[in-house]
C-alpha positions as protocol buffer text, in pm:
chain_id: "A"
residue {
  index: 1
  type: VAL
  ca { x: 8401 y: 7224 z: 11406 }
}
residue {
  index: 2
  type: ILE
  ca { x: 8526 y: 7578 z: 11473 }
}
residue {
  index: 3
  type: THR
  ca { x: 8304 y: 7790 z: 11305 }
}
residue {
  index: 4
  type: SER
  ca { x: 8449 y: 8132 z: 11359 }
}
residue {
  index: 5
  type: VAL
  ca { x: 8763 y: 8262 z: 11535 }
}
residue {
  index: 6
  type: ASP
  ca { x: 8827 y: 8611 z: 11719 }
}
residue {
  index: 7
  type: PRO
  ca { x: 9122 y: 8779 z: 11551 }
}
residue {
  index: 8
  type: ALA
  ca { x: 9207 y: 8921 z: 11925 }
}
residue {
  index: 9
  type: GLY
  ca { x: 9118 y: 8619 z: 12119 }
}
residue {
  index: 10
  type: ALA
  ca { x: 9313 y: 8331 z: 12268 }
}
residue {
  index: 11
  type: ALA
  ca { x: 9204 y: 8080 z: 12008 }
}
residue {
  index: 12
  type: ALA
  ca { x: 9356 y: 8311 z: 11718 }
}
residue {
  index: 13
  type: SER
  ca { x: 9676 y: 8331 z: 11957 }
}
residue {
  index: 14
  type: ALA
  ca { x: 9695 y: 7969 z: 11969 }
}
residue {
  index: 15
  type: GLY
  ca { x: 9663 y: 7938 z: 11605 }
}
residue {
  index: 16
  type: LEU
  ca { x: 9291 y: 7767 z: 11598 }
}
residue {
  index: 17
  type: ARG
  ca { x: 9117 y: 7838 z: 11277 }
}
residue {
  index: 18
  type: GLU
  ca { x: 8817 y: 7828 z: 11136 }
}
residue {
  index: 19
  type: GLY
  ca { x: 8726 y: 7466 z: 11002 }
}
residue {
  index: 20
  type: ASP
  ca { x: 8935 y: 7310 z: 11280 }
}
residue {
  index: 21
  type: VAL
  ca { x: 8766 y: 7011 z: 11455 }
}
residue {
  index: 22
  type: ILE
  ca { x: 8822 y: 6969 z: 11834 }
}
residue {
  index: 23
  type: GLN
  ca { x: 8847 y: 6620 z: 11908 }
}
residue {
  index: 24
  type: GLN
  ca { x: 8952 y: 6659 z: 12250 }
}
residue {
  index: 25
  type: VAL
  ca { x: 9040 y: 6892 z: 12561 }
}
residue {
  index: 26
  type: ASN
  ca { x: 9316 y: 6791 z: 12808 }
}
residue {
  index: 27
  type: GLY
  ca { x: 9298 y: 6455 z: 12685 }
}
residue {
  index: 28
  type: LYS
  ca { x: 8908 y: 6422 z: 12719 }
}
residue {
  index: 29
  type: SER
  ca { x: 8690 y: 6340 z: 12413 }
}
residue {
  index: 30
  type: VAL
  ca { x: 8435 y: 6640 z: 12306 }
}
residue {
  index: 31
  type: ASP
  ca { x: 8124 y: 6594 z: 12113 }
}
residue {
  index: 32
  type: ASP
  ca { x: 8020 y: 6946 z: 12089 }
}
residue {
  index: 33
  type: ALA
  ca { x: 8065 y: 7299 z: 12159 }
}
residue {
  index: 34
  type: GLY
  ca { x: 7926 y: 7272 z: 12529 }
}
residue {
  index: 35
  type: ASP
  ca { x: 8180 y: 7000 z: 12599 }
}
residue {
  index: 36
  type: VAL
  ca { x: 8448 y: 7215 z: 12484 }
}
residue {
  index: 37
  type: ARG
  ca { x: 8322 y: 7498 z: 12713 }
}
residue {
  index: 38
  type: ASP
  ca { x: 8254 y: 7282 z: 13003 }
}
residue {
  index: 39
  type: ALA
  ca { x: 8625 y: 7128 z: 12971 }
}
residue {
  index: 40
  type: LEU
  ca { x: 8750 y: 7467 z: 12960 }
}
residue {
  index: 41
  type: ASP
  ca { x: 8570 y: 7633 z: 13246 }
}
residue {
  index: 42
  type: GLY
  ca { x: 8651 y: 7291 z: 13435 }
}
residue {
  index: 43
  type: ASN
  ca { x: 9022 y: 7337 z: 13432 }
}
residue {
  index: 44
  type: ALA
  ca { x: 9019 y: 7638 z: 13678 }
}
residue {
  index: 45
  type: GLY
  ca { x: 9168 y: 7906 z: 13475 }
}
residue {
  index: 46
  type: LYS
  ca { x: 9497 y: 7665 z: 13394 }
}
residue {
  index: 47
  type: PRO
  ca { x: 9628 y: 7620 z: 13048 }
}
residue {
  index: 48
  type: SER
  ca { x: 9459 y: 7372 z: 12828 }
}
residue {
  index: 49
  type: VAL
  ca { x: 9586 y: 7135 z: 12520 }
}
residue {
  index: 50
  type: LEU
  ca { x: 9312 y: 7060 z: 12245 }
}
residue {
  index: 51
  type: LEU
  ca { x: 9370 y: 6753 z: 12026 }
}
residue {
  index: 52
  type: VAL
  ca { x: 9265 y: 6915 z: 11668 }
}
residue {
  index: 53
  type: THR
  ca { x: 9217 y: 6783 z: 11344 }
}
residue {
  index: 54
  type: ARG
  ca { x: 9275 y: 7017 z: 11047 }
}
residue {
  index: 55
  type: GLY
  ca { x: 9232 y: 6897 z: 10693 }
}
residue {
  index: 56
  type: GLU
  ca { x: 9449 y: 6580 z: 10691 }
}
residue {
  index: 57
  type: ALA
  ca { x: 9661 y: 6622 z: 11002 }
}
residue {
  index: 58
  type: THR
  ca { x: 9596 y: 6614 z: 11369 }
}
residue {
  index: 59
  type: ILE
  ca { x: 9763 y: 6836 z: 11585 }
}
residue {
  index: 60
  type: PHE
  ca { x: 9812 y: 6919 z: 11967 }
}
residue {
  index: 61
  type: VAL
  ca { x: 9720 y: 7306 z: 12018 }
}
residue {
  index: 62
  type: PRO
  ca { x: 9847 y: 7469 z: 12363 }
}
residue {
  index: 63
  type: LEU
  ca { x: 9569 y: 7717 z: 12470 }
}
residue {
  index: 64
  type: ARG
  ca { x: 9654 y: 7979 z: 12732 }
}
residue {
  index: 65
  type: ALA
  ca { x: 9387 y: 8009 z: 13039 }
}
residue {
  index: 66
  type: ARG
  ca { x: 9105 y: 8268 z: 13020 }
}
């Protein structure tokens, strides 16, 4: 669960919000913040796609590389 979003960061630019639940990163299931970080770090600076649950909806969110 996303607990905070830096308004100037990539997550905010991608449209991620507090309360969103990240289910997958680039098609791989994630269980906690460490899994998300590892998946993003392992993508070698390339953009990623997150599968996010927001309320009753499940959406894909593209995220620019860091």
